[in-house]
ZAVEXMAR-964375 format. One line per 2 residues: number of its first residue (from 1); for each residue x, y, z of C-alpha. Coordinates in nm, 2 decimals. Layout:
NUM	X Y Z | ...
# end
This chain:
1	8.97 9.93 10.21 | 9.21 10.14 10.01
3	9.34 10.45 10.17 | 9.22 10.77 10.02
5	9.47 11.06 10.05 | 9.20 11.31 9.96
7	8.95 11.19 10.21 | 8.81 11.47 10.42
9	8.68 11.32 10.75 | 8.66 11.64 10.96
11	8.51 11.99 10.92 | 8.75 12.13 11.18
13	9.13 12.11 11.22 | 9.25 11.80 11.39
15	9.56 11.74 11.60 | 9.68 11.39 11.64
17	9.86 11.38 11.98 | 10.08 11.07 12.01
19	10.19 10.97 12.36 | 10.48 10.72 12.41
21	10.51 10.64 12.78 | 10.38 10.33 12.96
23	10.26 10.52 13.27 | 9.95 10.74 13.26
25	10.08 10.92 13.57 | 10.41 11.01 13.41
27	10.55 11.36 13.35 | 10.53 11.27 12.97
29	10.16 11.21 13.00 | 10.12 11.54 13.20
31	10.31 11.74 12.93 | 10.09 11.57 12.67
33	9.79 11.69 12.86 | 9.92 12.05 12.87
35	9.99 12.03 12.49 | 9.63 11.91 12.44
37	9.49 12.20 12.64 | 9.68 12.45 12.42
39	9.57 12.28 12.10 | 9.21 12.27 12.21
41	9.23 12.64 12.30 | 9.36 12.70 11.95
43	9.05 12.54 11.80 | 9.18 12.19 11.72
45	8.98 11.87 11.76 | 9.21 11.63 11.95
47	9.27 11.27 11.85 | 9.46 11.13 12.14
49	9.68 10.83 12.05 | 9.83 10.67 12.36
51	10.04 10.40 12.21 | 10.08 10.19 12.53
53	9.72 10.23 12.64 | 9.60 10.12 12.29
55	9.83 9.82 12.30 | 10.02 9.92 11.98
57	10.28 9.66 11.89 | 10.59 9.83 11.76
59	10.72 9.52 11.58 | 10.70 9.51 11.21
61	10.51 9.22 11.07 | 10.50 9.05 10.73
63	10.14 9.19 10.69 | 10.28 9.54 10.71
65	10.51 9.48 10.42 | 10.31 9.32 10.14
67	10.40 9.36 9.77 | 10.68 9.61 9.82
69	10.66 9.74 9.46 | 10.28 9.81 9.49
71	10.22 10.15 9.64 | 9.84 10.09 9.64
73	9.87 9.77 9.86 | 9.66 9.69 10.16
75	9.85 9.69 10.49 | 9.76 9.51 10.81
77	9.43 9.62 10.96 | 9.60 9.78 11.27
79	9.84 9.98 11.05 | 9.56 10.09 10.81
81	9.36 10.23 11.11 | 9.66 10.43 11.22
83	9.73 10.55 10.87 | 9.37 10.69 10.86
85	9.43 10.88 11.18 | 9.74 11.03 11.04
87	9.57 11.13 10.72 | 9.28 11.29 10.91
89	9.52 11.51 11.11 | 9.63 11.85 11.01
91	9.91 11.85 11.27 | 10.08 11.57 11.47
93	10.23 11.62 11.81 | 10.44 11.34 11.96
95	10.53 11.35 12.33 | 10.79 11.11 12.45
97	11.08 11.05 12.69 | 11.42 11.06 12.53
99	11.60 10.72 12.56 | 11.97 10.71 12.46
101	11.93 11.02 12.25 | 11.65 10.86 12.06
103	11.27 10.82 12.07 | 11.14 10.52 12.26
105	11.10 10.19 12.08 | 10.72 10.21 12.07
107	10.73 10.54 11.90 | 11.01 10.43 11.66
109	10.80 10.12 11.59 | 10.49 10.33 11.52
111	10.69 10.53 11.26 | 10.84 10.20 11.11
113	10.50 10.03 11.08 | 10.27 10.32 11.00
115	10.48 10.57 10.81 | 10.54 10.29 10.56
117	10.65 10.28 10.19 | 10.36 10.37 9.96
119	10.19 10.56 10.24 | 10.43 10.82 10.40
121	10.70 10.80 10.13 | 10.77 10.66 9.79
123	10.51 10.86 9.60 | 10.56 11.15 9.36
125	10.30 11.35 9.56 | 10.35 11.27 9.93
127	10.03 11.19 10.12 | 10.15 11.38 10.42
129	10.23 11.69 10.22 | 10.11 12.00 10.40
131	10.10 11.85 10.74 | 10.30 11.99 11.03
133	10.46 11.80 11.32 | 10.59 11.89 11.67
135	10.81 11.64 11.86 | 10.82 11.71 12.24
137	11.10 11.51 12.40 | 11.16 11.50 12.78
139	11.51 11.44 12.89 | 11.66 11.37 13.23
141	11.98 11.55 13.16 | 12.03 11.88 13.35
143	11.96 12.19 13.15 | 12.32 12.30 13.16
145	12.47 11.96 13.06 | 12.66 11.98 12.73
147	12.48 11.67 12.61 | 12.16 11.87 12.57
149	12.30 12.05 12.26 | 12.41 11.72 12.12
151	12.07 11.56 12.20 | 11.89 11.85 12.03
153	12.11 11.82 11.72 | 12.08 11.44 11.70
155	11.70 11.44 11.74 | 11.65 11.72 11.49
157	11.85 11.53 11.24 | 11.67 11.21 11.30
159	11.32 11.34 11.32 | 11.32 11.66 11.11
161	11.55 11.55 10.83 | 11.54 11.17 10.85
163	11.16 11.13 10.88 | 10.95 11.45 10.83
165	11.15 11.60 10.54 | 11.18 11.26 10.38
167	10.80 11.22 10.40 | 10.72 11.56 10.26
169	10.58 11.73 10.57 | 10.55 12.11 10.55
171	10.71 12.16 10.88 | 10.87 11.96 11.16
173	11.00 12.10 11.49 | 11.18 11.92 11.78
175	11.12 12.08 12.12 | 11.35 11.94 12.38
177	11.26 11.96 12.76 | 11.57 11.88 12.97
179	11.57 11.86 13.34 | 11.27 11.62 13.35
181	11.40 11.41 13.64 | 11.39 11.51 14.01
183	11.76 11.41 14.02 | 11.89 11.58 13.72
185	12.17 11.40 13.54 | 12.51 11.50 13.42
187	12.81 11.31 13.27 | 13.16 11.42 13.35
189	13.46 11.42 13.13 | 13.54 11.06 13.23
191	13.19 10.94 13.14 | 13.07 10.91 13.50
193	12.70 10.96 13.56 | 12.65 11.23 13.82
195	12.31 11.29 13.99 | 12.21 11.62 14.14
197	12.04 11.61 14.48 | 11.67 11.54 14.45
199	11.45 11.85 14.41 | 11.21 11.91 14.70
201	10.96 12.16 14.82 | 10.93 12.50 14.66
203	11.25 12.45 14.46 | 11.09 12.14 14.30
205	10.76 12.32 14.24 | 10.94 12.61 14.07
207	11.15 12.38 13.86 | 10.85 12.19 13.72
209	10.65 12.51 13.68 | 10.93 12.64 13.46
211	10.94 12.32 13.26 | 10.57 12.34 13.21
213	10.60 12.69 13.08 | 10.87 12.59 12.84
215	10.64 12.32 12.71 | 10.35 12.56 12.66
217	10.58 12.81 12.48 | 10.70 12.53 12.24
219	10.34 12.44 12.15 | 10.24 12.81 12.12
221	10.54 12.89 11.90 | 10.46 12.59 11.68
223	10.10 12.69 11.65 | 10.19 13.05 11.57
225	10.41 12.92 11.28 | 10.65 13.21 11.32
227	10.96 13.00 11.38 | 11.08 12.65 11.44
229	11.22 12.62 11.80 | 11.59 12.57 11.81
# end
């Protein structure tokens, strides 16, 4: 069935929340839950897309790349179903652990397969025009590690400029949440990985409460539309 970019499948605003972590008990999943609560409170209908739980295969297939020059082509059934979910969403919120200053392979594969030529880009009028996106990345690096600024810049370039802008989204924001590990990580001048002592007791509770607050503020700021988090 051909995709219809003008299809209106919902009477209320919809938020597609994409989770990219294999464990449902992970901090990533927990933060996704907090984001979902804020979105629900703001009046959004939630479409929760847990890539691992749904068994999404990040590998590109021949069926995902038929007739390159035909922008009206039919894609693989799995990809078309995901395309419809993207089209039905007013905003997309992706929550993921940061691996090697990048998104995990399953999220990159979702972008590769679903945000495909003829759908997300390659048209004079982008199908995703007007949509807004928030990327929430959890990083193990300590908050005061110099790599955090590098990570923010790199992810912003990849996700805001390399993907969202290229696909015509109205807004894209990268919210980075460092200090996600109980043993926060640093790298010294010689490239050695240094681990803090594991957080315990009330110190641990306070640390993760602050991280949760930062996540809520990132979602609230995004919803307010006043500014793009740095």
